[in-house]
C-alpha positions in Angstrom: 0.0 0.0 0.0 1.3 3.4 -0.9 1.1 6.4 1.4 1.1 10.1 0.6 4.6 11.6 0.9 5.2 14.9 2.7 7.5 17.7 1.6 11.2 16.6 1.4 12.9 16.7 4.8 9.7 16.9 6.9 10.1 13.4 8.4 13.8 14.1 9.2 12.9 16.6 11.9 11.1 15.8 15.2 8.0 17.8 16.3 8.9 20.7 18.7 8.4 19.5 22.2 9.4 20.2 25.8 8.7 17.6 28.5 5.5 18.1 30.4 5.9 15.8 33.3 4.0 15.5 36.5 6.8 16.5 39.0 6.9 18.6 42.1 8.8 21.5 40.4 8.3 21.9 36.6 10.9 24.6 35.8 11.7 23.8 32.2 9.3 25.9 30.0 9.6 29.4 31.4 5.9 29.6 32.3 4.8 32.1 34.9 4.5 30.2 38.2 1.5 32.2 39.5 -2.0 32.5 37.9 -3.7 35.8 37.8 -6.1 36.3 40.8 -9.6 34.9 41.3 -11.1 38.2 40.2 -9.5 37.7 36.7 -11.1 34.3 36.3 -14.5 35.6 37.5 -14.4 38.5 35.1 -13.2 36.2 32.2 -16.1 33.8 32.9 -18.5 36.7 32.8 -17.0 37.9 29.5 -17.2 34.4 27.9 -20.9 34.2 28.9 -21.5 37.2 26.9 -19.9 35.9 23.7 -21.9 35.0 20.6 -19.9 31.9 19.8 -22.3 30.9 16.9 -20.8 33.9 15.0 -17.2 34.4 13.7 -15.0 36.6 15.9 -13.9 40.0 14.9 -11.3 39.1 12.2 -9.4 42.3 12.9 -9.4 41.9 16.7 -9.7 45.6 16.8 -10.8 46.1 20.4 -7.8 44.0 21.6 -5.4 45.7 19.3 -6.7 49.1 20.4 -6.0 48.2 24.1 -2.5 46.8 23.4 -1.7 49.9 21.3 -2.8 52.2 24.1 -0.7 50.2 26.6 2.4 50.7 24.4 1.7 54.2 23.1 1.6 52.8 19.5 -0.7 53.2 16.6 -3.5 50.6 16.3 -2.7 50.4 12.6 0.8 49.2 13.5 -0.4 46.8 16.2 -1.2 43.1 15.4 -2.2 40.1 17.5 -2.2 36.3 16.9 -2.2 33.0 18.6 1.0 33.4 20.6 4.2 35.2 19.6 5.1 32.0 17.5 2.3 32.7 15.1 3.4 36.3 14.8 6.9 35.1 13.9 5.5 32.6 11.4 3.3 35.3 9.7 6.3 37.6 9.5 8.4 34.9 7.7 5.5 34.0 5.5 5.4 37.6 4.5 9.1 38.5 4.4 10.9 35.2 4.2 10.2 32.3 1.8 12.0 30.5 -1.0 15.4 32.0 -1.9 15.2 34.6 0.9 17.8 34.5 3.7 17.0 34.7 7.4 19.9 35.5 9.8 19.9 33.9 13.3 22.4 34.8 16.0 23.0 31.6 17.9 22.4 30.1 20.4 18.8 31.4 20.4 15.2 30.2 20.6 15.0 27.0 18.6 11.6 27.9 17.1 13.2 30.7 15.0 15.1 28.2 12.9 12.1 25.8 12.7 9.8 28.6 11.6 12.3 29.6 9.0 12.4 26.0 7.7 8.6 25.7 7.7 8.4 28.9 5.6 11.1 27.5 3.2 13.5 30.4 4.1 17.2 30.0 3.9 18.9 30.2 7.3 22.2 32.1 7.9 23.7 31.0 11.2 25.9 33.6 13.0 27.4 32.0 16.1 28.0 34.1 19.2 30.3 33.4 22.1 29.6 34.2 25.8 28.3 36.7 26.9 26.4 36.3 23.6 26.0 40.0 22.8 25.5 41.0 19.2 28.1 43.5 18.2 28.9 45.6 15.1 31.3 42.9 13.8 28.5 40.3 14.1 26.2 42.5 12.0 28.9 42.9 9.3 29.5 39.2 9.3 26.0 38.5 8.3 26.4 40.3 5.1 29.3 38.1 4.2 26.8 35.3 4.0 24.7 37.1 1.4 22.4 40.0 2.0 19.4 38.6 4.0 15.8 39.6 3.9 15.2 39.2 7.6 17.3 39.4 10.7 16.0 37.8 13.9 17.0 38.9 17.3 15.9 37.6 20.6 16.2 40.1 23.5 16.4 39.0 26.3 17.7 35.9 24.5 16.4 32.4 25.1 18.2 30.3 26.4 21.2 32.6 27.5 19.1 35.2 29.3 21.0 38.3 28.1 19.5 41.4 26.5 20.9 43.0 23.4 22.0 46.6 22.8 19.2 48.7 21.0 21.9 51.0 19.6 23.5 48.2 17.6 20.2 47.1 16.2 19.1 50.6 15.4 22.3 51.4 13.6 22.0 48.2 11.5 18.3 49.0 10.7 19.2 52.5 9.6 22.2 51.2 7.5 20.1 48.6 5.6 16.5 49.8 5.4 15.6 47.0 2.9 16.0 44.3 5.6 13.3 43.4 8.2 14.7 43.3 11.8 12.5 41.2 14.0 13.1 41.6 17.7 11.6 38.8 19.8 10.9 40.4 23.2 9.0 37.5 24.9 10.9 38.2 28.1 11.3 42.0 28.0 9.1 42.6 31.0 11.6 40.9 33.3 14.6 43.0 32.3 16.6 44.6 29.5 16.0 47.7 27.4 13.0 47.4 25.0 13.5 48.1 21.3 9.9 49.3 21.0 11.1 53.0 20.7 13.1 52.0 17.6 9.9 51.0 15.8 8.8 54.6 15.7 12.0 55.6 14.0 12.6 52.6 11.7 9.8 51.0 9.6 11.9 47.9 9.1 12.0 47.0 12.9 9.2 44.8 14.4 9.0 44.1 18.1 7.2 40.8 19.0 5.8 40.1 22.5 3.6 37.5 24.3 1.0 37.4 27.0 2.4 33.9 28.1 5.1 35.2 30.5 4.3 38.7 31.7 0.5 38.2 31.8 0.6 34.6 33.1 -1.5 33.5 30.1 0.5 30.7 28.5 -2.7 28.6 28.2 -4.5 31.4 26.3 -1.9 31.7 23.4 -1.8 35.4 22.8 1.1 37.2 21.1 1.4 40.6 19.5 3.7 42.8 17.6 4.4 46.6 17.3 5.4 47.5 13.7 4.8 49.9 11.0 1.3 50.0 9.5 2.7 48.6 6.2 4.1 45.6 7.9 0.8 44.9 9.6 -1.0 45.2 6.2 1.4 42.5 4.9 0.6 40.3 7.9 -3.2 40.7 7.1 -2.4 39.3 3.7 -1.0 36.0 5.1 -3.2 35.5 8.2 -5.8 32.8 8.1 -9.5 33.9 8.2 -10.7 34.6 11.7 -7.4 33.4 13.1 -7.9 34.7 16.6 -10.9 33.3 18.4 -13.5 35.3 20.4 -12.4 33.4 23.5 -8.8 34.4 23.0 -9.7 38.0 22.4 -11.8 38.1 25.5 -9.0 36.6 27.6 -6.5 39.3 26.3 -8.9 42.1 27.1 -9.6 40.9 30.6 -5.9 40.4 31.3 -5.1 43.9 30.3 -7.6 45.2 32.8 -5.6 43.2 35.4 -2.3 44.6 34.4 -1.5 45.8 38.0 -1.9 42.2 39.2 0.5 41.0 36.5 3.1 43.7 37.5 3.1 42.3 41.1 3.7 38.8 39.7 6.7 40.1 37.7 8.3 41.4 40.9 7.9 38.1 42.6 9.4 36.2 39.6 12.4 38.6 39.4 13.0 38.1 43.1 13.3 34.3 42.6 15.5 34.7 39.5 17.9 36.9 41.4 17.8 34.4 44.3 18.9 31.6 41.9 21.6 33.8 40.5 23.0 34.5 43.9 22.7 30.9 45.2 24.3 28.9 42.3 27.9 30.2 42.6 27.9 29.1 46.3 27.3 25.6 45.0 30.3 26.0 42.5 27.9 26.3 39.6 28.5 28.8 36.8 25.4 31.0 36.5 25.1 33.3 33.5 23.6 36.8 34.0 19.9 36.9 33.1 17.4 39.7 32.3 14.7 37.1 31.7 12.6 34.8 34.0 15.1 31.9 33.8 18.8 31.2 34.5 21.2 29.4 32.3 23.8 27.5 34.3 26.7 25.1 33.9 27.1 22.6 36.8 30.4 20.9 37.4 30.8 17.4 35.8 28.3 15.7 33.5 25.4 18.2 33.0 23.1 15.6 31.4 23.6 13.4 34.5 22.8 16.3 36.7 19.6 16.9 34.7 18.5 13.3 35.2 19.4 13.4 38.9 17.3 16.5 39.4 14.4 14.8 37.6 14.8 11.8 39.9 14.2 14.2 42.8 11.1 15.7 41.3 12.7 18.8 39.7 12.5 19.3 35.9 14.8 21.8 34.3 15.7 22.2 30.6 18.7 20.3 29.1 20.6 22.6 26.7 23.8 20.6 26.4 23.2 19.9 22.7 23.3 23.7 21.9 25.6 24.9 24.7 28.1 22.4 26.1 27.4 21.5 29.7 24.5 24.0 30.1 21.1 23.6 31.8 18.3 26.2 32.2 16.0 26.7 35.1 12.8 28.8 35.2 12.3 31.0 38.2 9.4 29.5 39.9 7.6 30.0 43.3 9.7 30.2 46.4 8.8 26.6 47.2 9.8 25.4 43.8 13.1 27.2 44.0 13.7 25.7 47.4 13.2 22.3 45.9 15.5 23.1 43.0 18.3 24.4 45.1 18.2 21.7 47.7 18.0 19.0 45.0 20.9 20.5 43.2 23.0 20.7 46.3 22.2 17.1 47.1 23.1 16.0 43.5 26.5 17.9 43.5 27.4 16.6 46.9 
């Protein structure tokens, strides 16, 4: 019996996945450890009750875009929303990448950037960085030796390294090459680093992409947005699917924005635990890399993969990054109780 054949190379890659295991401390996916308060859930339930789900949602998500634009002091026409920041990134590469067009990635970085580039049939140009993984002017020059790209992707703060990039470097590059689209993935910007959103007002070839998953504790709702020029948003409207953002998702985003003060309080609690991890790891003879995000990349002594397994055996799940960064693991800043478990388990493993 013959079977339909997918596009060449598809079955050579594995589906994107991060372990979702039932453990005491799941600190591997950079989720917010705290939900928004009960008042948020009550208000969301009331909003859902008022929806007419037998009708299609507002395909322009205008009310949600208006609220996001107001929060960021940006034009509604240059504000776009989709199902998580990953869909925004995919739409951007559908619009500006594609066959024969090059996409520059500064590595190590978020693995989905390369995957989305492949899915959109874009050519990837890898520009490796060394610790402390900061993009410099020399790196920007290097990318042009690989052939003038159509898109340059920057993650700031970077995942998995945690460091933020210098807006002046990105702004200078965008000004020098106005024909290239510079995508800045700011999924973690609310935790630290200098946002590049002000650059969007000066350079129409810069797009800032953000998510509700981290700062608004809404990973389960899948809401992402970007701040861009109106022309870029017009191009995204050309590649988006019809009615791509459900009425339920739009309602969740609007209610979350009304609870922004609650979200800000959560951010402070997460940053406190991140800084606690950064301070504690060196006392255990563990190399901890500075972080502006809600996670910490660290390098334990000895076999990092064995340390990962030993932590899991003790009910603590962290992310294994040894394939991308030799000897490196990454831990999300969780609740104080989760961080207690992580630190005590790590101390026991290293002893």
